[in-house]
N, C-alpha and C positions, 0 to 999 in steps of 0.2 A: 298168773298169768305172767308175773315177771322173769318167774323161777321156769316158767316153758319157755320164755323168748329167750334166755341165757342158755339153757341147755341145747336148744337147737342152734343159737348161734355159736355155740363150741363144737357144733357138729360140721359147720362153712356148707359149704355148696351142695353137699349129700344131704344136709338136716332139711336144707330149703325145699330140695328137691321131693324130699319123703312126704314133709308138709304139702307141699301141691299134690302128690299122689296121694295122700289121705284124703284129703278136701274132695279130689275128685273121685275116690272109691266110696263118698258117703260118709265120712266122718268117721272120727275114733271109735265107734260102737261097729263100725263095719269091717271087721278084722278081715273076715273071708275075702271080702270084696280086694283091701286091700293087699293081701297074698297073691291073690289072681294077679292084680297087677305087677306086683314084682314078678311074679311067674312071668309075664308077658314082655317085660324088660330083658329076663333072662335069656328071653327066648329058648334054643334047645336045653338051654342048661338050667331052665326052671327057675325054682325060687330063690336057690342057690347063685345061680348065674345074674339075679336082678340085686342081691345085695352085693355080688362081686362088681356090679356095674356102678352102684354107688360109692363103693370103694376107688375103682379107677377115676370115678369122678373127681372126688376128694384128690387123689394125686394131680391129675388133671390140671384141677383149680389152683392146687401149691406153687406149680409151673407155672402157669401163666400168671398168678400174682406175683412169683420170681422176677420175669422178665418183663411184663407189662404188656396188656392187650394189643397195645398198639404196633409195638415190636415183632409181635408173635403174627398178628395179622399182616403186618409187610414183608416179614420173611415167607409166611405161607402163599401171599399173592405173588412176590416177585418169582418164586419157585415154580408155582403154576404156570407164570406167564412164559416160561420157556417151552412146554408142552402145547397151550392152548392159546385159543385167539384173545388180544388186549380187550378186543371192543367186547367180546364175551364176558370177562372179568370185569370191566367197568360196569354193565349192565347189572351184573349179580353185586358187584360193590353197590350200587345206586337200591337195590331192593333190599340190603342186609338191616337189618332192626339197630341200626348204630346212628350214635349223633352224626348229624351234618358235618360237623368239623373233623371227624374222625375219617368221614366218608371221603371230605376232600383230601387228604393227607394220604389215604391209601388209591387215590386218583392220582394224584401228584406224583406218587411214587411209583406207580405203572407207567405212565404216558404222561410227563411232563408237559407237550405239545398238544396233546388236547385237551389240556385242562387252561391252557393258556397261559401257563405262568413261567412260562422260560424265556431266559431273560436275552432280548438280541442285542447283539452289538452292531455300532453305527457302520454301515458298510455304504461306501462309494455309491453313488448312482452308476447306471451302467452306461458305457462309453458308446457312442455312436458311431458305427463303423460305416464307411462308404467304401462301395466296391465299385471300382473303376474298369471298365474293359478297356482293353489295349488293341489298337485295329493291325 
């Protein structure tokens, strides 16, 4: 078992996805089912498209690991906030399967006022102005 784990760990994210697909397809003995799942993932490109998708996931996983998931998510949501409603994005962040700490950081990045983390400076109270009508 240790050898299998080491080999899958060497594949990284695509290896994990391949294990999930294999178990979903009915185990190692169900090779035709696994090929069917990979073909389905490949869409119009079939089995080779599915394998290509696993390769693409490896590249994307390496990029995310290089910058960090927090930085990537912040950049993506800041870019989306230029064209989409911040309220909609905040609701979407609430439903993401990430830690509460990361959700809070993303919410603060998008809308510091909505989350109540904006520092307010001391402002003098408003002055009372009396209006006098001249006769």
